N, C-alpha and C positions, 0 to 999 in steps of 0.2 A: 908636171905630175909624172911619177914613175910609170913606165910601162913595161911589158914583157912580151916580146914577139915569139918566144919559144913556147912549146906546149907546157902548160903548168898543170900538175895534178895535186889534189889536196884532199883531206878528209875532215869532216866535221862530226863531233860526237855529241850526242844529246845529254842534257842534265837537267836536274831539278833540285830544289833546295834540299840539302842533306843527301844528294846522291853520290855515287863513288867518285864522279869527276871532280866535283867541288870539295868533297871530303878528303880525297887524296891530296889536294893542294894544301888544305889546311893542315893535315897531318905532317906533311913534308916541312911546312913552315915552322910548325911547333917542335918537330924533332931537331931542326937546325938550331932553333932558339935554345932548346934544352942542352945541345951539345956546346953551344956558346957560353951559356950561363951556368951550366952545371945543374944537378938535381936540387930541387927546393929543399931547405933545411927542414928536418922533422919538426913539426909543431910550429912552422912558421905562420900558419894561419891562411895559407894560400888556398883559395877555393876554386873549385872547377868551374868553368864558364858555361858548362852545360853540355849537351850531346854534340859530339863532333859533326860539323856541317850543318846543324840545325840552325834555322833563321833565328835572330834574336827576337825577344818578345816585342810585339807591336811592329815588327818588321814583315812586309808582305812577301810571301814566297815567290820564287822566280823559276822559270823553266826555259830552255832554249837549246842552242847549239853553240859549240865552240871548238876552236882548232887553230892550226897554223896554215897560212896560205902562202907557202913559199917565201919569196923574197918580200912579199907584202906584210909579212909578220902575222901576229895573232889577231883573231876576230872573235867576237862574242855577239850573238844575237839573242835577246831575251825578252820575256814578257811575264806578266802576272797571270797564273792560270785560273785564279779565282774570278767568279763573276762579281762585279762591284756595281751595285745599283746607281751610285753617283755617276757612272760613266754613261748612262742611259742607252744601254745596248750596244756601246761601242767598245772596241778593244785596240791596244796599241802594242806594237813590237818595235824595239830599238836595237840598232847595230852599232857597235863601236869597237875600235881598235887603233893603235897608234898610227898605222899607215892607211887608215880609211876615213872617209868623210862621215861625220855623224849622221846616221840615217834613221829615219822614223816612218813606219808605216801604220797608218790608222784606218779602221774600217769597222763596219757593223759586225758584231761578234757572231760567228757561226761554227758549230762543231768545237767550241772551246778555243777558237782563234779569231783574229781579224779577218775578214773576207774582203772581196772586191766590191761589195756593196757600200756605197757612200764612202769609197776609198780615198785616201790622201797619202802621197809619197813625198817626202822631203829629205833632200841631201844637202848638207852644209847649209841649212836654213834657206834653201831654194826649193821651191815646189816643182814637182814633175807633173805633166798632164798624162792621165790615164784614160784609155779608150778601149772598149771591147764590145762585141755583139752577142749577147747571151741567147738570142733567138735563132742565130745562124745554124745551119745544119752540118756544115763542113768544118772540120777541125781547124784549118787554115783561116777560115772566116771568124772563128770564135776567139782567136788568139788576142792576147793583150798587147796593146800598142802603147808605148811609153815615149814621150817627148821630154828631154831634159837638156837644157844648155846647149842647144843646136843638134843634139843627138836623136836619132830616131831608133828606138828598140822594138823588136817583135819577141814576145814571150809566149811560147806555146808549151802545152802539156800533153803528154802521150796517153794519159789515163791513170786510173788508180794503180799505184805501184810501179809506175813507169817513169822515164826520165823526163825531165822538164829542161827547156832550152831557151837561153836568151841570145839574141843575135843582133848585131849592128854592123854595117859596112863589112869589114873583113874579121870582125871579132865574133866568137861563138864561145858561150859558157854552158856546159851540160852538167846538170845535177841530177845524180841517180841515187835511189834509195838503196841502203845496204842492210847490214846485219842489225836485228832488233836488240837493244840494249836494256834489259829489264830495269836496271838501276836508274837509268836515265829516263825511263818511261818514253822511249821513242826509238826511231832508227837512226843509224849512222848515214851520213850522206858522203858520197864520192863526187868530187868535182873535177872537171876536166875543162881548161881554157885554152883556146888557140887564137893566134892572131895578136895584134898589138894590144892586148888587154891591159886595162889599168884599174886603179882601185875603185872607181865609179862603177865600171862595168861589173866587177865582182861584188860590190856592195848591193847593187840592185838584184843580182841573181841570188846572193845568200840571204838577204832580208825576206825574199818572197818565198823561201823554204819554211818560213814560220807563218805563212798566210794560207788560208783556206782558198785554193784556186780551182776547185772542183768544177766550177761554173764553166771553165774553159773547154770542158769536154762533155759531150751528152752522156756518156757512160758514167762519168764522175758525178755529174748532177744527180742522175738517177740512183746510184748506189749510195750516195752520201746523204740524200735527203732525209731517210728515216733516222740516221744517227744524228743529223743536226736537229731533228725535232726532239729526240731524246735529250741532247745536250740542253736544249732550250728549256724543257721542263725541269731538268736537273738544276740549271742556273737559278731558276725561279724559286726552287725549294731551299737553296743555300741562304 
């Protein structure tokens, strides 16, 4: 598996169905096609396929983060933002990219995202073990501990709007919130990785950016609880 011992910096941009991120890709693709094939003949009967970047009929909308992670290539983490009764209160986020293991995180839906409650993390079809103490008073004691394929990770959150850090041995991946992007309905993320980091380390750190981890801090739990309750009633109303 490819590793990188030098410091690695990257940025992830939020997107949602029909947002500027996805639309710009669609427009670029169609512009290239137009240059190759030339304009359609008048009266040819060609019909518009609909609004640029809009999901097709019966296709569920998606939202998440996407970007390039240096030598590891492109990565996308996405989920369906809609409440789905058939999921029985659970929510799922998936991470994919040519240089990354296929990663899935599933947990009880909270604040419109999967949470650490009843959580399951799977990388390359292999399950990870998750442990944390929501009753602990100190931040370091509330940290999420992840065991996977002989690796022992510690994932800690600094609080609402602050950095989140994943560590193991000599590896450290820090994810910081950045500028708000209205079109993507979320904030950019700036990532910094140090040590002999590989795709598994990055996949774990990145997929958790789409998970409600407020329970890892006392302040995050207190501040997010009212919003989680509002999301709960909003979900039930859909």
